[in-house]
C-alpha positions in Angstrom: -14.8 15.3 14.1 -13.2 15.6 10.7 -9.8 16.7 12.1 -9.8 14.1 14.8 -10.6 11.3 12.2 -7.8 12.5 9.9 -5.3 12.8 12.7 -6.2 9.2 13.8 -5.8 8.0 10.3 -2.4 9.5 9.9 -1.3 7.1 12.6 -3.3 4.3 11.1 -1.6 4.3 7.7 2.0 4.8 8.7 4.1 2.2 6.9 7.2 0.8 8.5 9.9 3.1 7.1 12.6 0.5 7.5 10.7 -2.1 5.6 10.0 0.4 2.8 13.7 1.4 2.7 14.7 -2.2 2.8 12.5 -3.1 -0.1 14.0 -0.5 -2.3 17.4 -2.1 -2.0 16.0 -5.4 -3.2 15.9 -6.4 -6.9 12.5 -5.9 -8.6 11.0 -9.0 -10.2 8.4 -8.4 -12.9 6.1 -10.9 -14.6 3.5 -10.3 -17.2 1.9 -12.1 -20.2 3.5 -9.6 -22.6 5.8 -6.6 -22.3 6.9 -3.9 -24.7 9.8 -1.5 -23.9 10.6 1.8 -25.6 14.2 2.4 -24.5 14.3 5.9 -26.1 11.3 7.1 -24.0 12.2 4.9 -20.9 8.7 3.2 -20.7 7.9 -0.4 -20.3 4.2 -1.5 -21.0 3.1 -4.7 -19.2 -0.1 -6.5 -20.1 -1.9 -9.5 -18.6 -1.4 -11.0 -15.1 1.2 -8.4 -14.1 3.1 -9.3 -10.9 5.8 -7.1 -9.4 7.7 -8.2 -6.3 10.4 -6.3 -4.4 11.3 -7.8 -1.0 8.2 -7.7 1.1 6.3 -5.6 -1.5 3.9 -7.5 -3.8 1.8 -5.9 -6.6 -0.8 -7.5 -8.9 -2.6 -5.8 -11.8 -4.1 -6.4 -15.2 -1.6 -4.0 -16.9 1.0 -1.5 -16.0 3.5 1.0 -17.1 7.0 1.4 -15.7 8.8 4.7 -16.3 12.6 5.0 -16.1 15.0 7.9 -15.7 18.1 6.3 -17.0 18.5 3.1 -15.0 16.3 4.3 -12.1 12.5 3.5 -12.0 10.8 6.8 -11.4 7.1 5.9 -11.6 4.9 2.9 -11.8 1.2 3.1 -12.9 -0.9 -0.1 -12.5 -4.5 -0.7 -13.7 -6.8 -3.5 -12.8 -10.3 -4.4 -11.5 -8.7 -3.9 -9.0 -4.9 -3.6 -9.0 -3.6 -4.6 -5.6 -0.5 -3.7 -3.4 0.7 -5.5 -0.3 3.6 -4.7 2.1 4.4 -7.1 4.9 6.3 -5.8 8.0 7.3 -7.8 11.0 6.7 -4.7 13.2 3.5 -3.2 11.6 1.8 -6.3 10.2 0.5 -6.4 6.6 -0.7 -3.3 4.8 -2.8 -3.9 1.7 -4.2 -1.5 -0.9 -6.4 -1.8 -4.0 -7.8 0.5 -6.6 -8.6 0.6 -10.3 -5.4 2.7 -10.7 -2.4 2.7 -8.4 0.4 5.2 -9.2 3.6 5.1 -7.2 6.0 8.0 -7.8 9.3 6.6 -6.3 11.4 9.8 -6.0 8.5 11.7 -4.3 7.5 8.6 -2.3 3.9 9.1 -3.1 1.3 6.4 -3.7 -2.0 7.5 -5.2 -5.0 5.1 -5.4 -7.9 6.1 -7.7 -11.2 4.4 -8.3 -12.7 2.3 -5.5 -9.6 2.9 -3.4 -9.2 0.8 -0.3 -6.3 0.6 2.2 -6.2 -1.9 5.1 -3.8 -1.8 8.0 -3.9 -3.9 11.3 -5.1 -0.7 13.0 -8.0 0.0 10.6 -9.0 0.7 7.0 -10.0 3.5 4.6 -12.2 3.6 1.5 -12.9 6.3 -1.0 -12.6 7.3 -4.6 -9.1 8.7 -4.2 -6.5 8.1 -1.5 -3.1 9.7 -1.6 -0.3 8.6 0.8 2.9 10.5 1.2 5.4 7.9 2.6 8.2 10.4 3.3 6.1 12.8 5.4 3.6 10.1 6.6 0.6 12.2 5.4 -2.7 10.8 4.2 -5.4 12.4 2.1 -8.7 10.9 0.9 -11.9 11.9 -0.8 -15.0 10.4 -2.2 -16.4 10.7 -5.7 -19.1 13.2 -4.8 -20.5 15.1 -1.8 -22.2 12.7 0.6 -20.2 9.8 -0.7 -16.8 10.7 0.9 -14.0 8.9 2.5 -14.9 6.1 5.0 -12.6 5.3 7.8 -12.7 2.4 10.3 -10.4 2.4 13.3 -9.9 -1.0 15.0 -9.5 -1.1 18.8 -6.1 -2.0 20.1 -5.3 -5.6 20.7 -6.1 -6.6 24.3 -3.0 -7.0 26.4 -2.5 -10.1 28.5 -3.5 -9.5 32.1 -0.8 -9.9 34.8 -0.5 -13.5 35.8 -2.2 -14.9 32.6 1.1 -16.5 31.5 1.6 -18.6 34.7 1.6 -22.3 34.3 -1.2 -24.3 36.1 0.0 -27.2 38.2 -0.8 -30.7 36.8 -3.8 -32.2 38.5 -2.9 -35.8 37.6 
């Protein structure tokens, strides 16, 4: 049962690769109540009402840290109660995630959610203490905080398809 659930969830949490690639080419817009940047260390600390948007990707948090390697963002760590992440895709629908800590390592294409982690996709959802998603390899791992309180997964049934002939017009009776 465990293997079948994890295999099903791998399909569940696949993000639209083109949407993710498209978003990375968009400018990153950042808002916060305050920010402090250490150029020598390549770290920007954000505090209060943090909002980050890049194309169809939207992130909200209470605070965050952005790490840069030169001019390239290498890692983003967000904290909140919860911090939230949303990606809209015309093909896949909207994928949302929330946790007390969201860490996104851009070069590795890894998103880690820690503390009351939750991921929702049109095909289902997952909850646990820790969820790790490898965007590049489309691999998902999750765990609970202790034995007996593990990862919880819900798979939604597929949307019903219209029956043949359902789209035919009815003649006017008047």
